[in-house]
N, C-alpha and C positions, 0 to 999 in steps of 0.2 A: 539441440533446442536452445533458442536464445533466451537469456534471462537478464533482467536488470540488476540482479543481486550483486552487491559489492562487499558483502560480508560485514556490514556495519548495521546490524539488526537491532533496532530499538524503536518501539512504537511511540509516536508523539501523542500524548493523551488528549491534546486539544483538537487534533485533526484526525487521528486514527490511522495516519500514514506512517510507514516505516521511514525513519530518518535517513536511511541509506539508499533505498530504492524507490520510495514513494508509493509502494503498493499497500493495500489494506491487508489485514491478517487473513481475511477470506481469500483475497487474490493470491497471496503467498501460498496458502494451503492448497488451493485448487489449481495452481499454475500448471502442473504436469497434465491435468485433465482438460485444460483449455485447448481449443484448436489453434493452429498457427495464426489464423486471422483474428481470433479473439485476443491472443497474446499481443499481436501487433497493435490492435485497437487500444488496449490498456497501456502499452508502452508509449503511445502518442500522448497520453494524459499525464505521464510522469513528470516531464519537465515543469509543467505548471504547478503540479503538486509540490515538488521539491522547492520551487521558488516561493511557495506560500500563497499563491493566488487561487488555489483550489480549496474547496470545502468538502466535508464528508456529506454524502447524501443522507437525508433524514432517516431512511430505513436502516442505516448502519449505525447511527448515533447511539442507539440503545445497547449495542454490543461493545461499546468502548469501555476500557478499564479506567476507573477513576483513580487518581493518585499519581505517584511518581512513575516515570518511564520504567519499563521492565524489558529485559532482553527476550527475544523470541525463542 
């Protein structure tokens, strides 16, 4: 199974994305249950997220942790 994880796990509080791979906490937790096509779709989004040009969808903002970054 392909994964973008580089073992640099830390959620960015302003975006909700992992600083290492660019995934959301929900995507990280559900990664093994996604189909190959869904994982590929998410992976196409990651470069823009890591470059800082992507934002968190509104439905995910309420689940973000306020305060300093914390390891996963």
